N, C-alpha and C positions, 0 to 999 in steps of 0.2 A: 636528446631524448625528451619526449613530451612530458610536461608537468601537469597535464590535465588530469590523469588518473589520481595523482596526489591531491589535487584540489578537491576532486569528487570524494576521495577517501576521507579527507578532513571534514568535509560537510556531513558525510554519512556518520562519522564518529560523533560529531556534535549533535546530530539528530537522535542518535541512539542514547547518548548520555542524558538528553532531555526527556527521554521516555521514562515515565514513572514505573513501568513494568520492570525496567532494569534495576532500579533501586529496590523494588520489592524482592526480586530474586536474590540480590546481594544480601538483603536483610535475612531472608530465610536460610541462605547458605551459612551466614555467620551464626544464626540461631542453632543450626545443626551442629556447628562446632562447639557452641556453648553446651549443647546436650552431650557432646562427646566428652567434655570435661566432667560432667556429672556421672556419666556412665563409667568413665575412667576411674573416678574416685570409688565407685562401687566395686569395680573389677580390680582388686588389689593385685599388684605384680604385673599386670598387663596394660597399665594405663596408656603407655606410649603406643602400643599396638592398636588399641581401641581408638585412640584419638587420631592417629595417622590414617587408619582405614576409613573411619567415618568422615574425617576432614577431606581426604582426597576424593572419596566417593561423592561427597556433597559438591565439591568443585566440579567434578565430571558431570553429575546429573544436572546441576543448574546451568553449567556451560552448554550442555546439549540443548536444554530448553531454550536458552537465549539464541543459540546458533540456528535452531529450526524456526522458532516462532518469529524471530526478527528477520532471518534470512529469506523466508518464503515471501515476505512483503517488500523486499528491497526494490524489485522492479514493478510489482503490481501496484504498490502504493503510489509510485511516481506516475503511473498511467492513470490510476483512479483520480488522483488530484490534478491531473493534466499538467503537472509541472515538467514532465518529461519532454513535452513538445517544445517548451521554451528552451530547455537545455539543448535538445538536438538541433534547434534552429541556430545555435551558436556553432563555432568551428570546433565541434567535439565529435569524435567518431564513436560509434556504438560500442566497439570493443574497449575503448578507453573508459566509457561509462561503466561497463561490466567489471573491468579490472579495478576501477576506483571504488565501486560498491563493495566488492569483495575485500579489498584492502581496508576499507573503513570499518566493516564489521569485524574483521580479524583483529584490527587494532583495538576495538572495543573489548573483544573477548580477551585479548592479551592483558589489557589494563585491569580488567575485572579478575582475571585469573591471578594476577600478581597480588592484588589486594586480598583476595581470598587466601592465597598462600601465606601472606604475612599474618593473616588472622590465625591460620593453622599453627604457625611458629609461635605466636603469642600464647596460644593454648598450650603448646608443649612446654614453653618456659614457665607458664603458670603452674603446671603440674610437677615438672622435674627440676625446675630452677636452672637448668643448663641444657645446652645442645650437645649432641654427640657427632662424631665423625660420620657415622652411618646415616645421619639425617640429610646428607647431601643427596641421597637417593630420593628423598621427597621432592627436591627441586627437579630431578630428572623425570620423576613420575608426572609432575605437573607439566613439564615440557612435552611429554608424550600425550598428555590430555589435550594440550594446546594443538598438537599436530592432528589429533583426532577431531578437534573442533574445526580446524581448517578444512578437513575433508568434508565434514558435515555441512559447513557453510557453503562450500563449492557445490555440493549436491543440492542444497536448498535453493541456491541462486540459479542453478541450471534449470530446475523444475519451475521456478518462478518466471522464467523467460517465456513459457508457453502455457502455463496452467494457473488455476486459481489458488489462493492461499490454502484452502482446505485440502485440495487434492495434492498440492505440493507438500503439505505437512504429512499426509498419509504416505506419499511416495518416499519422502526422505526418511521418515521413521521406519517404514517397511524395509528399506535397503539397509538402514543402520542395524536393525534387529537381525536381518539375514546375514549381514557382514560379521556379526558376533558369532554366528554359528556356521560360518563358511566351511570350516574344517569338517564339521559334522556332516555337511551336505556331501562333501567329497567321499567321506567314509561310507555314507549310506549308499552312494553309487557303487562303491567297490563291493559292498555286501550283496547287492542285487544279482551279481554275476551276469548281468546283461550288458553287452558291449555298448549298446545304444544309450542305456540309462547311465552307465558309467561315464561315457563320453560327455553326455549332457550335464552331469553333475560336475565333472571337471571343468567344463566351460563356464558354468555358473560360479564355480569356486574362483577361477582366475579373473572373471569379470567383476565380481563383487569386491568392494574394498574390505580388506581383512582388518577389521577393528580389534580383533582379539589380540593381535600382536602389540597393540598400544597399551594394554592393561598390565601394568607392573605394580599395581597398588599393593598386592600381597608381599612382593619383594621389599618394597619401601617400608611397609609396616613392620616387617621383621628385621629391618636393618641389613638385609642382604645386598651385596653389590649387584648392580645392573650391568650386564656385559656391554663393553664399549662398542662391539660390533653391532649390537641391537640399536645403539644410538644412531649411528650413521645409516644403517639399513632402513630404519623407520623414517628418518629424515628424508632420505632419497626417495623412498616409496611414496611418502605423503606429497612431496614436491612434484613428482611425476604425475601422480593421480590428479592432484589439484590443477596442474597445467593442462592435462587432457580435458578435465571438466570445464575449465575456463575457456579453452579453445572451442569446445562444443557449445558452451553458453553464448559465446560471441557469434558463432556461426548461426545458431538458431535465432538469436535476437536481431542479427543483421538482416536475416531473411524475413523477418516478421513485418507484416503490414500494420502500421499503427494508425492508419486513417480510420 
């Protein structure tokens, strides 16, 4: 098996780590967790709920920002700097380049999600002085956030293969928002009582990534168990969707004339 995607992934990770924007986002995420501690002290009796909800929400929000704004420039920046031409002149296939770029950014997001998660647990220990068995749901919620970020990264990478960073950002953000309300789109189609509209809404529902299923922050905040079936279903769903997007990205990028 070729090791080239791994090499590209490591280089992408190093470039992302050197990006000052990344550190700024981590700083603001930790700042939000600090604010959660202050809010938790004011909200007597619900400190853990407030901290977990704000902490996981900050991990999700800043992770999405990183996935979109770094992801849309993965291919475009290489073309703009003309470093892509020297890379492709070597024995590296275009699909290997795409897979490596995706892997590098996903590794970056995983590392930063882990550090933010540790910051959240530090905040919990600061307030309650102990951890509870139900806090394992926080780790599962963070895992679902990472699956969501993998989907967003694959979307951003796909659009970056043929569009500018500005348009790629709009496309990715638009699909993300639509994916959050995909169930509502299907229900709207059923309410219209029109077979054509209902069919179109169902097609949109199945085509859009269902980001709503990855949101279990409320369950984790209240210490409620997350169904084991949801764990493997979301993992399989994200893996299949990412695979389709990577195949599409490789196909588009392979057919692109870079001269």
